C-alpha positions in Angstrom: 15.7 40.7 210.5 15.5 43.5 208.0 18.1 43.2 205.2 19.3 46.0 203.0 19.7 43.9 199.9 20.4 45.0 196.3 16.9 43.8 195.3 15.3 46.0 198.0 17.4 49.0 197.0 16.4 48.5 193.4 12.8 48.2 194.4 13.0 51.5 196.5 14.7 53.3 193.6 12.0 52.1 191.1 9.2 53.0 193.5 10.5 56.5 194.1 11.1 57.1 190.4 7.5 56.0 189.6 6.1 58.2 192.4 7.9 61.2 191.0 6.7 60.4 187.5 3.1 60.1 188.7 2.9 62.9 191.3 5.9 65.2 190.5 9.0 65.9 192.5 7.8 69.2 193.9 7.4 69.6 197.7 3.7 70.0 198.6 2.1 69.9 202.0 -1.6 69.6 202.3 -1.9 71.5 205.6 -2.3 75.2 205.0 0.3 77.3 206.9 2.4 80.5 206.7 5.2 79.6 209.0 6.7 76.9 211.1 4.5 77.5 214.1 1.3 77.3 212.1 2.4 74.1 210.5 3.3 72.7 214.0 -0.2 73.5 215.3 -1.9 72.2 212.1 0.0 68.9 212.3 -1.0 68.4 216.0 -4.6 69.0 215.0 -4.3 66.6 212.0 -3.9 63.5 214.3 -6.8 61.2 213.5 -8.3 63.9 211.3 -8.3 64.8 207.6 -6.1 67.7 206.3 -9.3 69.1 204.7 -11.0 69.4 208.0 -8.0 70.9 209.7 -7.7 73.5 206.9 -11.3 74.5 207.6 -10.5 75.2 211.2 -7.1 76.8 211.1 -8.0 80.2 209.4 -10.3 81.1 212.3 -7.9 79.6 214.8 -4.9 81.6 213.7 -7.0 84.8 213.3 -8.0 84.5 217.0 -4.5 83.4 218.2 -2.0 84.9 215.7 1.2 84.4 217.9 2.8 81.8 220.1 2.2 84.1 223.0 -1.5 84.2 222.2 -1.8 80.4 222.2 0.2 80.2 225.4 -2.4 82.4 227.1 -5.4 80.8 225.5 -8.5 79.8 227.5 -8.8 76.0 227.3 -12.5 76.0 226.8 -12.5 78.7 224.1 -9.7 76.8 222.2 -11.7 73.5 222.6 -14.7 75.2 221.1 -12.8 76.4 218.0 -11.1 73.0 217.3 -14.1 70.8 218.4 -14.7 69.4 214.9 -11.2 68.0 214.5 -11.8 65.3 217.2 -9.9 64.6 220.4 -10.3 68.3 220.9 -9.6 68.3 224.7 -6.3 66.5 224.5 -5.3 68.6 221.4 -6.2 71.9 223.0 -4.4 71.0 226.2 -1.2 70.0 224.3 -1.3 73.1 222.0 -1.4 75.4 225.0 1.3 73.5 226.8 3.4 73.4 223.6 3.1 77.2 223.1 4.1 77.7 226.7 7.2 75.5 226.3 8.2 77.3 223.1 8.1 80.6 225.0 9.9 79.3 228.0 12.6 77.1 226.4 13.0 78.2 222.8 12.3 82.0 222.7 9.0 81.5 221.0 10.6 79.9 218.0 10.0 76.3 216.7 13.2 74.3 217.2 14.9 72.2 214.5 16.2 69.0 215.9 14.2 65.8 216.5 15.1 65.8 220.2 14.0 69.4 220.7 10.8 69.0 218.7 9.7 65.8 220.5 10.2 67.5 223.8 7.2 69.6 223.0 3.8 68.5 224.4 1.8 66.7 221.7 4.7 66.3 219.3 5.9 62.8 218.4 8.3 61.7 215.7 5.7 62.0 212.9 4.9 65.6 213.7 8.6 66.4 214.3 9.6 65.0 210.9 6.8 67.0 209.2 8.4 70.2 210.6 12.0 69.1 209.8 11.2 68.1 206.3 8.8 70.9 205.2 10.2 73.9 207.1 13.9 73.2 207.6 14.3 70.8 204.6 16.2 68.4 206.8 16.0 64.9 205.2 13.4 62.9 207.2 10.8 60.2 206.7 7.4 60.7 208.2 5.8 57.3 209.0 2.0 57.5 209.3 -0.6 54.8 208.7 -0.4 55.2 204.9 3.4 55.1 204.8 3.6 52.1 207.1 0.9 50.1 205.3 2.0 50.8 201.7 5.7 50.6 202.4 5.2 47.1 203.8 3.0 46.1 200.8 5.8 47.3 198.5 8.4 45.3 200.3 10.4 48.3 201.5 9.9 47.5 205.2 9.0 44.4 207.3 7.6 46.0 210.4 4.4 47.5 211.7 6.3 49.6 214.3 6.5 53.2 213.0 9.9 54.0 214.5 11.5 50.8 213.1 9.8 51.4 209.8 11.3 54.9 209.7 14.8 53.4 210.3 14.3 50.7 207.7 13.0 53.1 205.0 16.0 55.4 205.7 18.3 52.5 204.8 16.7 51.8 201.4 15.0 55.0 200.1 17.2 57.5 198.1 18.0 60.3 200.5 16.7 63.0 198.1 13.3 61.3 198.2 12.9 61.1 202.0 10.8 64.3 202.4 8.4 63.9 199.5 8.0 60.1 199.9 5.5 60.6 202.7 3.4 63.2 200.8 3.3 61.0 197.7 2.4 57.8 199.6 -0.4 59.6 201.5 -1.9 60.6 198.2 -1.6 57.0 196.9 -3.1 55.7 200.1 -6.1 58.1 199.9 -6.9 57.5 196.3 -5.8 53.9 195.4 -4.0 51.9 198.0 -6.5 51.9 200.8 -6.3 49.7 203.8 -9.3 47.5 203.1 -10.0 47.6 199.4 -6.9 48.6 197.4 -7.5 49.3 193.7 -4.6 47.3 192.5 -5.9 47.3 188.9 -5.7 51.1 188.8 -2.3 51.4 190.5 0.7 52.6 188.6 2.9 50.5 190.9 1.1 47.3 190.3 3.7 45.7 188.2 6.4 46.0 190.9 4.2 45.5 194.0 4.6 42.2 195.7 1.2 42.5 197.4 -0.8 43.2 194.3 -4.1 41.4 194.0 
């Protein structure tokens, strides 16, 4: 059973402080967007795909479909062709069209704010919802992707491999002010140093406080 101990709270505080020192405390999202809807679409596309690849696709995508209404009326095969390179293009295109239709029908064409409303949209799970909540509405939230789940467990901040439980456990120990940017910082750490198979522990600025260091 997960325990919110003084030692774990101190570990979380130290990790967040060192992440801020290394990467800065400014909010940065690596998915290019101009508004909430563009970030929503880009985040749906980013599943099992790099942000770099998504950012190569979205300029042409948003030029062809500039509004929610345009996406809602998009031809499935044409949309699939544009997003083909991001992978899982059929499921993503289907979800994007259905998502845009639901936004028009239920939310007046606007991206909603709450976790319940966001996750009611086709193709939107808790991860995508929390990206929107944190980056657009600045509602404190923790996005648990593969990097966050893996590295948080290595750092001793969570005990579980379940992303929903990990989100709950991290919310219990991480300083609330760090919730939004923790994900972005950990993703950067995971991509450059703390990889899944061959972590570069000798190069990591967290090595002295990491229980899993090699």
